[in-house]
DRENTORKOL-3810 file (N, C-alpha, C; in nm, 4 decimals):
REM DRENTORKOL-3810
@n.u->12.4432; n.v->8.7025; n.w->11.4837; ca.u->12.3302; ca.v->8.6199; ca.w->11.4909; c.u->12.2501; c.v->8.5360; c.w->11.3772
@n.u->12.1863; n.v->8.4325; n.w->11.3881; ca.u->12.1868; ca.v->8.3232; ca.w->11.2992; c.u->12.0577; c.v->8.3651; c.w->11.2438
@n.u->12.0481; n.v->8.3286; n.w->11.0786; ca.u->11.9361; ca.v->8.3316; ca.w->11.0091; c.u->11.8533; c.v->8.2395; c.w->11.0361
@n.u->11.6984; n.v->8.3160; n.w->11.0448; ca.u->11.6395; ca.v->8.1940; ca.w->11.0875; c.u->11.4864; c.v->8.2039; c.w->10.9280
@n.u->11.4789; n.v->8.0863; n.w->10.9393; ca.u->11.3883; ca.v->8.0860; ca.w->10.8383; c.u->11.2609; c.v->8.0310; c.w->10.8651
@n.u->11.1651; n.v->8.1262; n.w->10.8169; ca.u->11.0056; ca.v->8.1765; ca.w->10.8326; c.u->10.8830; c.v->8.0519; c.w->10.7290
@n.u->10.8342; n.v->7.9423; n.w->10.7348; ca.u->10.7322; ca.v->7.9207; ca.w->10.6476; c.u->10.6343; c.v->7.9331; c.w->10.6938
@n.u->10.5272; n.v->8.0017; n.w->10.6285; ca.u->10.3622; ca.v->7.9666; ca.w->10.6354; c.u->10.3135; c.v->7.8844; c.w->10.5487
@n.u->10.2198; n.v->7.7853; n.w->10.6046; ca.u->10.1718; ca.v->7.6963; ca.w->10.4658; c.u->9.9840; c.v->7.7620; c.w->10.4893
@n.u->9.9313; n.v->7.8207; n.w->10.3697; ca.u->9.8507; ca.v->7.8413; ca.w->10.3554; c.u->9.7844; c.v->7.7664; c.w->10.2414
@n.u->9.6277; n.v->7.6474; n.w->10.2912; ca.u->9.5680; ca.v->7.5868; ca.w->10.1913; c.u->9.4822; c.v->7.6268; c.w->10.1637
@n.u->9.4538; n.v->7.6783; n.w->10.0501; ca.u->9.3614; ca.v->7.7383; ca.w->9.9398; c.u->9.2648; c.v->7.6067; c.w->9.8561
@n.u->9.0807; n.v->7.6166; n.w->9.9208; ca.u->9.0472; ca.v->7.4731; ca.w->9.8968; c.u->9.0140; c.v->7.5720; c.w->9.7235
@n.u->8.9685; n.v->7.4814; n.w->9.6249; ca.u->8.9163; ca.v->7.5506; ca.w->9.5669; c.u->8.8230; c.v->7.5807; c.w->9.5370
@n.u->8.7718; n.v->7.7302; n.w->9.4263; ca.u->8.6910; ca.v->7.8240; ca.w->9.4047; c.u->8.5773; c.v->7.7531; c.w->9.4384
@n.u->8.5461; n.v->7.5969; n.w->9.3998; ca.u->8.4108; ca.v->7.5878; ca.w->9.3981; c.u->8.3325; c.v->7.5519; c.w->9.5446
@n.u->8.4239; n.v->7.5656; n.w->9.6304; ca.u->8.3917; ca.v->7.5686; ca.w->9.7759; c.u->8.3922; c.v->7.7031; c.w->9.8360
@n.u->8.3507; n.v->7.8101; n.w->9.7870; ca.u->8.3685; ca.v->7.9641; ca.w->9.8411; c.u->8.2627; c.v->7.9688; c.w->9.8569
@n.u->8.2038; n.v->8.0474; n.w->10.0017; ca.u->8.1320; ca.v->8.0655; ca.w->10.0239; c.u->8.0672; c.v->8.1823; c.w->10.0169
@n.u->8.0621; n.v->8.2934; n.w->9.8978; ca.u->8.1267; ca.v->8.4432; ca.w->9.8688; c.u->8.2127; c.v->8.5173; c.w->9.8001
@n.u->8.1659; n.v->8.5646; n.w->9.6678; ca.u->8.2445; ca.v->8.5716; ca.w->9.6211; c.u->8.2010; c.v->8.7322; c.w->9.5400
@n.u->8.2759; n.v->8.7954; n.w->9.5016; ca.u->8.2393; ca.v->8.9584; ca.w->9.4396; c.u->8.3407; c.v->9.0348; c.w->9.3214
@n.u->8.3091; n.v->9.1181; n.w->9.2764; ca.u->8.4166; ca.v->9.1656; ca.w->9.1881; c.u->8.4824; c.v->9.2754; c.w->9.2960
@n.u->8.6642; n.v->9.2339; n.w->9.2471; ca.u->8.7500; ca.v->9.3334; ca.w->9.3841; c.u->8.7636; c.v->9.4606; c.w->9.3173
@n.u->8.8076; n.v->9.5474; n.w->9.3859; ca.u->8.7934; ca.v->9.7013; ca.w->9.3481; c.u->8.8486; c.v->9.6941; c.w->9.1743
@n.u->9.0045; n.v->9.6201; n.w->9.2279; ca.u->9.0623; ca.v->9.6063; ca.w->9.0266; c.u->8.9448; c.v->9.5261; c.w->8.9812
@n.u->8.8835; n.v->9.5499; n.w->8.8836; ca.u->8.7739; ca.v->9.5088; ca.w->8.8174; c.u->8.7954; c.v->9.4311; c.w->8.7169
@n.u->8.9535; n.v->9.3780; n.w->8.7607; ca.u->8.9399; ca.v->9.2413; ca.w->8.6136; c.u->8.9625; c.v->9.1018; c.w->8.7327
@n.u->8.9112; n.v->9.0723; n.w->8.8576; ca.u->8.9839; ca.v->8.9781; ca.w->8.9138; c.u->8.8260; c.v->8.9932; c.w->9.0721
@n.u->8.7901; n.v->8.8920; n.w->9.0058; ca.u->8.7477; ca.v->8.7870; ca.w->9.1939; c.u->8.7679; c.v->8.7251; c.w->9.2764
@n.u->8.7445; n.v->8.8163; n.w->9.3749; ca.u->8.7569; ca.v->8.7312; ca.w->9.5356; c.u->8.7305; c.v->8.6098; c.w->9.5801
@n.u->8.7159; n.v->8.5376; n.w->9.5906; ca.u->8.6607; ca.v->8.4105; ca.w->9.6576; c.u->8.7306; c.v->8.4245; c.w->9.8067
@n.u->8.5950; n.v->8.4165; n.w->9.8699; ca.u->8.6027; ca.v->8.4040; ca.w->10.0141; c.u->8.5937; c.v->8.2645; c.w->10.1492
@n.u->8.6467; n.v->8.2328; n.w->10.1944; ca.u->8.6062; ca.v->8.0809; ca.w->10.2567; c.u->8.5696; c.v->8.0682; c.w->10.3102
@n.u->8.5599; n.v->7.9428; n.w->10.4457; ca.u->8.4655; ca.v->7.8779; ca.w->10.5162; c.u->8.5902; c.v->7.9486; c.w->10.5905
@n.u->8.6936; n.v->7.9396; n.w->10.5727; ca.u->8.8271; ca.v->7.9567; ca.w->10.6972; c.u->8.8898; c.v->8.1283; c.w->10.7036
@n.u->8.8034; n.v->8.1885; n.w->10.6444; ca.u->8.8467; ca.v->8.2820; ca.w->10.6050; c.u->8.9569; c.v->8.3456; c.w->10.5303
@n.u->8.9868; n.v->8.2886; n.w->10.4850; ca.u->9.1277; ca.v->8.2703; ca.w->10.3763; c.u->9.0132; c.v->8.3325; c.w->10.2469
@n.u->9.0946; n.v->8.4762; n.w->10.1731; ca.u->9.0459; ca.v->8.5019; ca.w->10.0285; c.u->9.1914; c.v->8.4952; c.w->9.9887
@n.u->9.1060; n.v->8.4574; n.w->9.8624; ca.u->9.1470; ca.v->8.4272; ca.w->9.7353; c.u->9.1103; c.v->8.5062; c.w->9.5776
@n.u->9.2205; n.v->8.5955; n.w->9.5092; ca.u->9.1800; ca.v->8.6523; ca.w->9.4296; c.u->9.2632; c.v->8.5873; c.w->9.2843
@n.u->9.1048; n.v->8.6093; n.w->9.1557; ca.u->9.1635; ca.v->8.5494; ca.w->9.0489; c.u->9.1345; c.v->8.6393; c.w->8.9673
@n.u->9.2194; n.v->8.6269; n.w->8.8365; ca.u->9.1905; ca.v->8.7506; ca.w->8.7184; c.u->9.0397; c.v->8.6215; c.w->8.6851
@n.u->9.0126; n.v->8.7463; n.w->8.5726; ca.u->8.8763; ca.v->8.7216; ca.w->8.5941; c.u->8.8699; c.v->8.8457; c.w->8.4230
@n.u->8.7720; n.v->8.7945; n.w->8.3412; ca.u->8.7586; ca.v->8.8852; ca.w->8.1699; c.u->8.6188; c.v->8.8945; c.w->8.2072
@n.u->8.5277; n.v->8.9956; n.w->8.1693; ca.u->8.4083; ca.v->9.0053; ca.w->8.0828; c.u->8.3706; c.v->8.9375; c.w->7.9882
@n.u->8.2646; n.v->8.8633; n.w->8.0105; ca.u->8.2542; ca.v->8.8112; ca.w->7.8739; c.u->8.0772; c.v->8.7757; c.w->7.8356
@n.u->8.0332; n.v->8.7417; n.w->7.7447; ca.u->7.8492; ca.v->8.7544; ca.w->7.6863; c.u->7.8705; c.v->8.6124; c.w->7.8638
@n.u->7.7468; n.v->8.6136; n.w->7.8677; ca.u->7.7020; ca.v->8.5347; ca.w->8.0274; c.u->7.6352; c.v->8.4171; c.w->7.9410
@n.u->7.6510; n.v->8.3749; n.w->7.8059; ca.u->7.6304; ca.v->8.2505; ca.w->7.7444; c.u->7.7481; c.v->8.1722; c.w->7.7216
@n.u->7.8791; n.v->8.2302; n.w->7.7882; ca.u->8.0099; ca.v->8.1478; ca.w->7.7818; c.u->8.0157; c.v->8.0144; c.w->7.8168
@n.u->8.0316; n.v->7.9241; n.w->7.7914; ca.u->8.0716; ca.v->7.8383; ca.w->7.8902; c.u->8.2488; c.v->7.8159; c.w->7.8774
@n.u->8.2555; n.v->7.7563; n.w->8.0120; ca.u->8.4203; ca.v->7.7120; ca.w->7.9922; c.u->8.4078; c.v->7.5805; c.w->7.9520
@n.u->8.5777; n.v->7.6087; n.w->7.9335; ca.u->8.6078; ca.v->7.5448; ca.w->7.8068; c.u->8.7657; c.v->7.4026; c.w->7.8871
@n.u->8.7751; n.v->7.5307; n.w->7.9634; ca.u->8.8912; ca.v->7.4371; ca.w->8.0445; c.u->8.8828; c.v->7.3685; c.w->8.1716
@n.u->8.9195; n.v->7.2703; n.w->8.2676; ca.u->8.9497; ca.v->7.2600; ca.w->8.3889; c.u->9.0152; c.v->7.3546; c.w->8.4865
@n.u->8.8637; n.v->7.3837; n.w->8.5410; ca.u->8.9415; ca.v->7.4681; ca.w->8.6446; c.u->8.8779; c.v->7.6334; c.w->8.6011
@n.u->8.8320; n.v->7.6565; n.w->8.4984; ca.u->8.7768; ca.v->7.7951; ca.w->8.4366; c.u->8.5926; c.v->7.7695; c.w->8.4457
@n.u->8.6018; n.v->7.9312; n.w->8.5379; ca.u->8.4591; ca.v->7.9085; ca.w->8.5499; c.u->8.3738; c.v->8.0750; c.w->8.5011
@n.u->8.2385; n.v->8.0939; n.w->8.4615; ca.u->8.1990; ca.v->8.1384; ca.w->8.4374; c.u->8.1272; c.v->8.2106; c.w->8.5768
@n.u->8.0805; n.v->8.3576; n.w->8.6126; ca.u->8.0754; ca.v->8.3644; ca.w->8.7541; c.u->7.9291; c.v->8.5200; c.w->8.7169
@n.u->7.8582; n.v->8.4657; n.w->8.7563; ca.u->7.7456; ca.v->8.5486; ca.w->8.7363; c.u->7.7423; c.v->8.6419; c.w->8.8390
@n.u->7.6527; n.v->8.7758; n.w->8.8103; ca.u->7.6287; ca.v->8.8744; ca.w->8.8420; c.u->7.5452; c.v->9.0077; c.w->8.8570
@n.u->7.4778; n.v->9.0484; n.w->8.9312; ca.u->7.3677; ca.v->9.1305; ca.w->8.8723; c.u->7.3603; c.v->9.3178; c.w->8.9623
@n.u->7.4073; n.v->9.3944; n.w->8.8644; ca.u->7.4051; ca.v->9.5233; ca.w->8.9578; c.u->7.3548; c.v->9.6140; c.w->8.8578
@n.u->7.3125; n.v->9.7072; n.w->8.9435; ca.u->7.1647; ca.v->9.7707; ca.w->8.9023; c.u->7.0936; c.v->9.7359; c.w->8.7836
@n.u->7.0509; n.v->9.6164; n.w->8.7283; ca.u->6.9062; ca.v->9.5669; ca.w->8.7012; c.u->7.0575; c.v->9.4955; c.w->8.5619
@n.u->7.1222; n.v->9.5286; n.w->8.5635; ca.u->7.2491; ca.v->9.4469; ca.w->8.4216; c.u->7.3375; c.v->9.3631; c.w->8.4874
@n.u->7.3392; n.v->9.2868; n.w->8.4070; ca.u->7.3714; ca.v->9.1247; ca.w->8.4422; c.u->7.5296; c.v->9.1327; c.w->8.3876
@n.u->7.5668; n.v->9.1082; n.w->8.4889; ca.u->7.7512; ca.v->9.0917; ca.w->8.4161; c.u->7.8114; c.v->8.9498; c.w->8.3851
@n.u->7.8873; n.v->8.8819; n.w->8.3343; ca.u->7.9586; ca.v->8.7874; ca.w->8.3664; c.u->8.0767; c.v->8.7279; c.w->8.3809
@n.u->8.1889; n.v->8.7050; n.w->8.4305; ca.u->8.2780; ca.v->8.6891; ca.w->8.4369; c.u->8.3734; c.v->8.5537; c.w->8.4182
@n.u->8.5057; n.v->8.5435; n.w->8.2944; ca.u->8.5275; ca.v->8.3886; ca.w->8.2937; c.u->8.6344; c.v->8.4256; c.w->8.4094
@n.u->8.6634; n.v->8.3108; n.w->8.4743; ca.u->8.7821; ca.v->8.2955; ca.w->8.5491; c.u->8.8548; c.v->8.2409; c.w->8.5660
@n.u->9.0230; n.v->8.1870; n.w->8.5836; ca.u->9.0654; ca.v->8.1329; ca.w->8.5678; c.u->9.0813; c.v->8.0378; c.w->8.7307
@n.u->9.0349; n.v->7.9836; n.w->8.7361; ca.u->9.0532; ca.v->7.9183; ca.w->8.9388; c.u->9.1732; c.v->7.8336; c.w->8.9500
@n.u->9.2073; n.v->7.8210; n.w->8.8567; ca.u->9.3871; ca.v->7.7031; ca.w->8.8802; c.u->9.4641; c.v->7.7883; c.w->9.0058
@n.u->9.4765; n.v->7.9207; n.w->8.9046; ca.u->9.5887; ca.v->8.0238; ca.w->8.9660; c.u->9.5118; c.v->8.1668; c.w->9.0803
@n.u->9.5445; n.v->8.1406; n.w->9.1524; ca.u->9.5004; ca.v->8.2638; ca.w->9.2166; c.u->9.5756; c.v->8.3418; c.w->9.1639
@n.u->9.5575; n.v->8.5189; n.w->9.1690; ca.u->9.6121; ca.v->8.6043; ca.w->9.1826; c.u->9.6995; c.v->8.6261; c.w->9.3089
@n.u->9.6258; n.v->8.6927; n.w->9.3779; ca.u->9.6369; ca.v->8.7395; ca.w->9.5187; c.u->9.5685; c.v->8.6174; c.w->9.6728
@n.u->9.6398; n.v->8.5919; n.w->9.7609; ca.u->9.5795; ca.v->8.5092; ca.w->9.8616; c.u->9.6324; c.v->8.6197; c.w->10.0030
@n.u->9.4617; n.v->8.5896; n.w->10.0938; ca.u->9.4618; ca.v->8.6792; ca.w->10.2159; c.u->9.4427; c.v->8.5755; c.w->10.3096
@n.u->9.5580; n.v->8.5382; n.w->10.4144; ca.u->9.4946; ca.v->8.4882; ca.w->10.5673; c.u->9.4125; c.v->8.5196; c.w->10.6055
@n.u->9.3435; n.v->8.4429; n.w->10.6478; ca.u->9.2253; ca.v->8.4650; ca.w->10.8024; c.u->9.2979; c.v->8.5837; c.w->10.8935
@n.u->9.3633; n.v->8.6039; n.w->10.9346; ca.u->9.4151; ca.v->8.7042; ca.w->11.0247; c.u->9.4555; c.v->8.8622; c.w->11.0107
@n.u->9.4784; n.v->8.9194; n.w->11.1259; ca.u->9.4395; ca.v->9.0468; ca.w->11.0776; c.u->9.6002; c.v->9.0542; c.w->11.0819
@n.u->9.6084; n.v->9.1516; n.w->10.9950; ca.u->9.7844; ca.v->9.1984; ca.w->11.0291; c.u->9.7746; c.v->9.3325; c.w->11.1120
@n.u->9.8513; n.v->9.3031; n.w->11.2392; ca.u->9.8671; ca.v->9.4465; ca.w->11.3203; c.u->10.0411; c.v->9.4890; c.w->11.3291
@n.u->9.9859; n.v->9.5747; n.w->11.3692; ca.u->10.1682; ca.v->9.6352; ca.w->11.3739; c.u->10.1284; c.v->9.7521; c.w->11.5075
@n.u->10.3034; n.v->9.6943; n.w->11.5661; ca.u->10.2691; ca.v->9.6946; ca.w->11.7079; c.u->10.3905; c.v->9.7736; c.w->11.7561
@n.u->10.4184; n.v->9.8684; n.w->11.8699; ca.u->10.5503; ca.v->9.9269; ca.w->11.9063; c.u->10.5898; c.v->9.8150; c.w->12.0014
@n.u->10.7335; n.v->9.7925; n.w->11.9752; ca.u->10.8006; ca.v->9.6617; ca.w->12.0722; c.u->10.8447; c.v->9.7463; c.w->12.1357
@n.u->10.8842; n.v->9.8271; n.w->12.1966; ca.u->11.0599; ca.v->9.8841; ca.w->12.2483; c.u->10.9332; c.v->10.0535; c.w->12.3323
@n.u->11.0463; n.v->10.0546; n.w->12.4017; ca.u->10.9391; ca.v->10.2143; ca.w->12.4902; c.u->11.0614; c.v->10.3223; c.w->12.4646
@n.u->11.2130; n.v->10.2372; n.w->12.4471; ca.u->11.2738; ca.v->10.3502; ca.w->12.4092; c.u->11.2583; c.v->10.4490; c.w->12.2968
@n.u->11.3624; n.v->10.5308; n.w->12.2700; ca.u->11.4012; ca.v->10.6124; ca.w->12.1574; c.u->11.4698; c.v->10.5086; c.w->11.9980
@n.u->11.3902; n.v->10.5842; n.w->11.9399; ca.u->11.4585; ca.v->10.4936; ca.w->11.8387; c.u->11.5831; c.v->10.5577; c.w->11.8256
@n.u->11.7644; n.v->10.4898; n.w->11.8008; ca.u->11.8456; ca.v->10.5459; ca.w->11.7862; c.u->11.8876; c.v->10.5340; c.w->11.6593
@n.u->11.9682; n.v->10.6035; n.w->11.6010; ca.u->11.9534; ca.v->10.6021; ca.w->11.4229; c.u->12.1415; c.v->10.5213; c.w->11.4615
@n.u->12.1633; n.v->10.4210; n.w->11.3036; ca.u->12.2566; ca.v->10.3666; ca.w->11.3591; c.u->12.3756; c.v->10.4157; c.w->11.2390
@n.u->12.5041; n.v->10.4440; n.w->11.3024; ca.u->12.5829; ca.v->10.5144; ca.w->11.2610; c.u->12.7365; c.v->10.4058; c.w->11.2485
@n.u->12.7779; n.v->10.4885; n.w->11.0908; ca.u->12.9015; ca.v->10.3630; ca.w->11.0769; c.u->13.0226; c.v->10.4460; c.w->11.1606
@n.u->13.0760; n.v->10.3357; n.w->11.2406; ca.u->13.2123; ca.v->10.3502; ca.w->11.3221; c.u->13.2609; c.v->10.4250; c.w->11.2320
@n.u->13.3470; n.v->10.5331; n.w->11.2746; ca.u->13.4336; ca.v->10.6093; ca.w->11.2223; c.u->13.5648; c.v->10.5614; c.w->11.2433
@n.u->13.7094; n.v->10.5707; n.w->11.1733; ca.u->13.8052; ca.v->10.5305; ca.w->11.2145; c.u->13.9366; c.v->10.6239; c.w->11.2667
END
């Protein structure tokens, strides 16, 4: 059987084009959702809200939770994780019982 290489190219828009963002379950990451359904997570650190980004691609995200303002400095140049817009599904593609591979005997 020949090997086959499959490449999936996913275009990640700039974080500034996101339509929604939130703090992920991992509190040092911000997840940005784009119109296409692509979600990108970026590393973030909590900073004082008067912080100004000093490098291109850095951004400060402001949120209010339970009356407290929290701000996060994020480098949006390099996503930590990207999810595509499709749903991953695993389906059974065979109807017979799974056979265990055994080594041939000599």
